[in-house]
C-alpha positions as CSV (number, residue, x, y, z in Angstrom):
1,M,84.1,98.4,72.7
2,K,86.0,101.6,73.9
3,V,85.9,102.2,77.7
4,L,87.0,105.3,79.6
5,L,87.9,104.7,83.3
6,S,89.0,107.2,86.0
7,P,89.5,106.9,89.8
8,L,89.0,109.6,92.4
9,D,92.3,111.3,93.4
10,W,91.9,111.4,97.2
11,G,95.0,109.3,97.8
12,L,96.0,106.3,95.7
13,G,93.5,103.7,97.0
14,H,91.0,104.3,94.3
15,T,93.7,104.0,91.6
16,T,95.1,100.7,92.9
17,R,91.7,99.1,93.3
18,S,90.9,100.1,89.7
19,I,93.8,97.9,88.4
20,P,91.9,94.6,88.7
21,V,88.9,96.3,86.9
22,V,91.2,97.3,84.0
23,R,92.6,93.8,83.8
24,A,89.1,92.3,83.7
25,L,88.1,94.8,80.9
26,L,91.2,93.9,78.9
27,R,90.5,90.2,79.3
28,A,86.9,90.8,78.1
29,G,88.3,92.4,74.9
30,A,87.6,96.0,75.7
31,T,89.9,98.9,74.5
32,V,90.6,100.9,77.7
33,T,91.7,104.5,78.1
34,L,92.7,105.6,81.6
35,A,92.2,109.1,83.0
36,G,93.2,110.8,86.3
37,S,95.6,112.9,88.2
38,P,99.4,112.8,87.6
39,A,99.9,110.5,90.6
40,S,97.2,108.1,89.3
41,L,98.6,108.2,85.8
42,Y,102.1,107.3,87.2
43,I,100.7,104.1,88.7
44,F,98.7,103.3,85.6
45,R,101.7,103.9,83.4
46,E,103.7,101.3,85.4
47,E,100.9,98.7,85.2
48,F,99.6,99.3,81.7
49,P,102.3,101.0,79.6
50,E,100.5,100.1,76.4
51,L,97.2,102.0,77.3
52,E,96.3,105.6,76.4
53,L,96.4,108.0,79.4
54,L,94.5,111.3,79.8
55,E,94.8,113.9,82.5
56,A,91.4,114.6,83.9
57,P,90.2,117.5,86.2
58,R,91.6,117.1,89.7
59,Y,90.0,117.5,93.1
60,D,93.4,118.4,94.6
61,I,92.4,117.3,98.1
62,R,94.5,118.4,101.1
63,Y,93.2,117.4,104.5
64,P,93.2,119.6,107.6
65,S,96.2,119.1,109.9
66,R,93.8,118.0,112.7
67,G,91.2,115.3,112.4
68,S,88.8,117.2,114.6
69,E,88.6,119.9,111.9
70,M,87.3,117.5,109.2
71,P,83.5,118.3,109.4
72,L,84.3,122.1,109.1
73,W,86.8,121.4,106.3
74,V,84.1,119.5,104.4
75,M,81.7,122.4,104.7
76,R,84.4,124.9,103.6
77,N,85.3,122.9,100.6
78,Q,81.9,122.2,99.2
79,K,82.1,125.0,96.6
80,S,85.4,123.6,95.3
81,F,84.0,120.0,95.2
82,F,81.0,121.0,93.2
83,H,83.1,123.1,90.8
84,T,85.3,120.0,90.1
85,I,82.2,117.9,89.6
86,R,80.9,120.3,87.0
87,E,84.3,120.4,85.3
88,E,84.6,116.6,85.1
89,R,81.0,116.4,83.8
90,K,81.9,118.7,80.9
91,W,85.2,116.9,80.3
92,V,83.7,113.4,80.1
93,E,81.1,114.5,77.6
94,T,83.8,116.2,75.5
95,M,86.0,113.0,75.6
96,V,83.0,110.8,74.7
97,M,82.3,112.9,71.6
98,K,86.0,113.3,70.7
99,H,87.2,109.7,71.1
100,G,83.9,107.8,70.7
101,F,83.9,106.0,74.0
102,D,81.1,103.4,74.4
103,R,81.2,103.1,78.2
104,V,82.4,105.2,81.1
105,I,83.6,103.8,84.5
106,S,84.1,106.0,87.6
107,D,85.7,104.9,90.8
108,N,84.0,107.3,93.2
109,R,84.3,110.3,91.0
110,F,80.9,112.0,91.5
111,G,80.6,113.7,88.1
112,F,82.5,111.3,85.9
113,Y,79.5,110.0,83.8
114,S,78.0,110.5,80.4
115,K,74.4,111.0,79.4
116,K,75.2,109.6,76.0
117,V,76.6,106.2,77.0
118,P,76.1,103.7,79.9
119,S,78.2,104.7,82.9
120,A,79.2,102.6,86.0
121,Y,80.1,104.0,89.4
122,I,82.3,102.0,91.8
123,T,81.9,102.6,95.5
124,H,81.9,100.6,98.8
125,Q,80.6,103.7,100.7
126,R,76.9,103.6,99.9
127,R,76.4,104.7,103.5
128,I,78.6,107.4,104.7
129,A,79.8,106.9,108.4
130,F,79.1,109.8,110.6
131,P,81.0,110.4,113.9
132,F,79.4,110.1,117.3
133,P,77.0,111.6,118.2
134,F,75.8,112.4,114.7
135,G,75.0,108.9,113.6
136,F,71.3,109.8,113.3
137,L,72.3,111.9,110.3
138,E,73.6,109.0,108.2
139,P,70.3,108.6,106.3
140,L,70.8,112.2,105.1
141,G,74.4,111.2,104.0
142,M,72.9,108.3,102.0
143,L,70.5,110.7,100.3
144,W,73.4,113.1,99.5
145,H,75.4,110.3,97.9
146,Q,72.4,108.9,96.1
147,R,72.0,112.3,94.5
148,F,75.2,111.6,92.6
149,M,74.8,107.8,92.1
150,K,71.4,108.3,90.4
151,H,73.2,109.8,87.3
152,F,75.0,106.5,86.7
153,S,73.5,103.5,84.8
154,E,74.6,101.1,87.6
155,V,76.7,100.9,90.8
156,W,79.5,98.3,91.4
157,I,80.2,97.5,95.0
158,P,83.7,96.1,95.8
159,D,82.4,93.7,98.5
160,F,80.6,90.5,99.0
161,E,76.8,90.3,99.1
162,K,76.5,88.4,102.4
163,Y,76.6,90.7,105.3
164,P,78.9,92.0,106.8
165,G,81.2,91.2,104.0
166,L,84.3,93.5,104.3
167,A,82.7,96.9,104.7
168,G,79.7,96.0,106.9
169,K,77.0,98.7,107.0
170,L,78.9,100.9,104.6
171,S,78.3,98.7,101.6
172,H,75.2,96.8,102.6
173,V,72.4,99.2,101.9
174,R,68.9,98.6,100.5
175,S,68.5,100.5,97.2
176,A,66.3,100.3,94.2
177,Q,69.2,101.4,92.0
178,T,70.8,98.8,89.8
179,H,73.8,97.5,91.6
180,Y,76.2,94.6,91.6
181,F,78.6,93.2,94.2
182,V,81.9,92.5,92.5
183,G,83.9,91.0,95.4
184,S,87.2,92.2,96.8
185,L,89.2,94.4,94.3
186,S,93.0,94.0,94.8
187,R,95.9,94.4,92.4
188,F,97.5,91.4,94.2
189,T,96.9,87.7,93.9
190,S,97.7,85.1,96.6
191,P,101.5,84.9,97.1
192,E,103.2,82.0,95.3
193,N,105.3,81.3,98.3
194,P,103.3,82.3,101.4
195,D,105.8,80.4,103.7
196,A,108.8,82.5,102.6
197,P,111.1,83.5,105.4
198,K,110.0,86.6,107.3
199,E,113.0,88.8,106.9
200,T,111.2,92.1,107.8
201,D,109.8,92.6,111.3
202,I,107.5,95.5,110.5
203,L,106.4,96.9,107.2
204,A,104.8,100.3,107.3
205,I,102.6,101.2,104.4
206,L,101.7,104.9,104.1
207,S,98.9,106.4,102.0
208,G,96.3,109.1,101.8
209,P,96.3,112.9,101.2
210,E,98.6,115.4,102.9
211,P,99.3,116.6,105.5
212,M,98.1,113.4,107.2
213,R,100.4,111.1,105.3
214,T,103.5,113.1,106.4
215,Q,102.3,113.2,110.0
216,F,101.9,109.4,110.0
217,E,105.3,109.0,108.4
218,Q,107.0,111.1,111.0
219,K,105.3,109.4,113.9
220,L,106.1,105.9,112.6
221,K,109.8,106.8,112.0
222,K,110.1,107.7,115.6
223,I,108.4,104.6,116.9
224,L,110.1,102.1,114.6
225,S,113.5,103.5,115.4
226,Q,112.9,102.5,119.0
227,I,111.8,99.0,118.3
228,P,114.6,96.4,117.6
229,G,114.5,94.6,114.3
230,N,114.6,95.2,110.5
231,H,111.8,97.4,109.4
232,E,110.7,98.8,106.0
233,M,108.5,101.7,105.1
234,I,106.7,102.3,101.7
235,L,106.1,106.1,101.7
236,G,103.3,106.2,99.1
237,C,105.0,108.9,97.0
238,P,105.1,107.6,93.4
239,G,107.3,109.6,91.1
240,E,109.5,111.1,93.8
241,K,113.3,110.9,93.5
242,L,113.8,108.8,96.6
243,T,113.8,105.2,95.5
244,Q,115.5,103.4,98.4
245,E,117.3,104.7,101.5
246,T,118.3,103.2,104.8
247,H,118.4,105.1,108.1
248,G,119.2,103.1,111.2
249,N,117.0,100.0,111.3
250,I,114.5,101.3,108.7
251,R,114.7,100.9,104.9
252,F,112.6,103.5,103.0
253,Y,111.0,103.2,99.6
254,S,109.2,106.1,98.0
255,H,107.1,103.7,96.0
256,L,107.1,100.1,94.9
257,K,105.7,98.5,91.7
258,T,103.1,95.7,92.3
259,E,105.5,92.7,92.2
260,K,108.1,94.3,94.6
261,F,105.2,95.6,96.8
262,A,103.8,92.1,97.0
263,A,107.3,90.7,97.9
264,A,107.7,93.3,100.7
265,V,104.3,92.3,102.2
266,T,105.1,88.6,101.9
267,R,108.4,88.9,103.8
268,A,107.0,91.0,106.6
269,R,105.9,89.6,110.0
270,K,103.6,92.6,110.8
271,I,102.0,95.3,108.7
272,V,101.1,98.8,110.0
273,A,98.9,100.9,107.7
274,R,95.9,103.2,107.4
275,S,92.6,101.3,107.5
276,G,91.6,102.6,104.0
277,Y,89.3,100.2,102.3
278,S,91.7,99.6,99.4
279,T,94.5,98.8,101.8
280,I,92.3,96.3,103.6
281,M,91.4,94.6,100.3
282,D,95.1,94.6,99.3
283,M,96.1,92.8,102.5
284,L,93.5,90.0,102.1
285,P,95.4,87.9,99.5
286,F,98.4,87.7,101.9
287,K,96.3,86.9,105.0
288,A,98.4,89.6,106.6
289,D,98.8,90.3,110.3
290,C,97.9,94.0,110.4
291,I,97.8,97.0,112.8
292,F,95.4,99.6,111.4
293,V,95.7,103.2,112.3
294,P,92.8,105.2,110.8
295,T,93.4,108.7,109.4
296,P,92.2,111.1,112.1
297,G,88.7,112.4,111.4
298,Q,88.0,109.8,108.7
299,T,85.0,108.1,110.3
300,E,84.9,105.5,107.5
301,Q,88.4,104.3,108.4
302,I,87.6,104.3,112.1
303,Y,84.5,102.2,111.5
304,L,86.5,99.7,109.3
305,A,89.3,99.4,111.9
306,E,86.8,98.8,114.7
307,L,84.9,96.2,112.6
308,L,88.1,94.2,111.9
309,Q,89.2,94.4,115.5
310,K,85.7,93.2,116.7
311,E,86.0,90.2,114.3
312,N,89.5,89.5,115.6
313,K,91.0,90.0,112.1
314,A,93.4,92.9,112.9
315,D,94.5,95.3,115.6
316,Y,93.3,98.9,115.8
317,L,95.2,101.8,117.2
318,S,94.1,105.5,117.0
319,Q,96.8,107.9,115.9
320,K,96.4,109.8,119.1
321,S,97.2,106.8,121.2
322,L,100.0,105.6,118.9
323,N,103.4,105.5,120.6
324,A,106.2,103.0,121.2
325,E,104.4,101.4,124.2
326,T,101.0,100.9,122.6
327,F,102.7,99.7,119.4
328,Q,104.8,97.1,121.3
329,K,101.6,95.8,123.0
330,A,99.9,95.4,119.6
331,L,102.9,93.5,118.3
332,S,102.4,90.9,120.9
333,S,99.1,89.7,119.4
334,D,98.6,87.7,116.2
335,H,95.8,88.1,113.7
336,V,95.0,86.9,110.2
337,L,93.1,89.2,107.8
338,E,91.0,86.8,105.8
339,Y,87.4,86.5,104.5
340,P,85.8,83.1,103.7
341,E,84.5,83.7,100.2
342,A,81.4,81.7,99.3
343,P,81.7,79.6,96.1
344,E,79.1,81.8,94.3
345,S,81.5,84.8,94.8
346,A,84.0,83.5,92.3
347,G,84.0,85.5,89.0
348,L,81.8,88.3,90.3
349,L,83.9,91.0,88.7
350,E,84.4,89.2,85.4
351,R,80.6,88.6,85.0
352,T,79.8,92.2,85.8
353,V,82.4,93.5,83.4
354,S,81.4,91.2,80.6
355,R,77.7,92.1,80.9
356,F,78.5,95.8,81.1
357,I,80.5,96.0,77.9
358,Q,78.1,93.8,75.9
């Protein structure tokens, strides 16, 4: 059974959450080929050096410099989005014919499906969060997304079926389309030594498209340099020359492989990161104490950060309010990011993968 899989290239979250899916496919006996942007392929090459890699059409997303411009930015870029969707549609069909793929899996790539073979679509955002006061338009957003999802044989939802799960209203939507909850998707497992000494006071994890990623980096550098302690920062820049540098009380890594990344999280007292859904799922196995700072203008990340704060599982700070004073205040509170999985949740991904490739 030959499977072609590709994640969306809006940041690295879709790539990292695809890793457990690839592992499940390999355990089930599938032959897997991975496709994506150069940054995605860099991650995949580290994790699966034995697998074939293909460079797929790219969305090349670059966010506006101010979050308030996001709605207008979406409207301006619709033509580019639909062009890429058409390109990836043609590309997938060509690859299916050329390589004889039996199945196609897309992590949130809208046009990455084939009419010739069964295709699965991975998303937690079945409902697209709209900013206040435009919440009444969310049903239209659902119809817009459904327009793309209907082309796929089935939808895989990285969450738990019992509401609110991890994504609340974003993932729990009534739909007639064939869908399966596959649980939390993280490349990490629970740490072998969760009680290891906390040698790092604050670990900052950066992610997401530019220029927002760089803006977050610059702001955190300034704040952490004012806070006593030993801090680390993973810049989220795979493939860049910087591997490790230390400035003042902060140690910087351009990128860390899975094992070293897990070790960095395990030894940190506090995590500060974007509230991207993949980051949230990655922090679950560690039961990490997190401060989440949503990307400005990303209503999905704002909703998730607010949801976790309401459930007393994490702290939430807006980037606008983020400074040394507010950060110090957030450091004084303790949280545990965890989700009590029901017994029936065990093996959700494995069962879904096995059924799909059979």
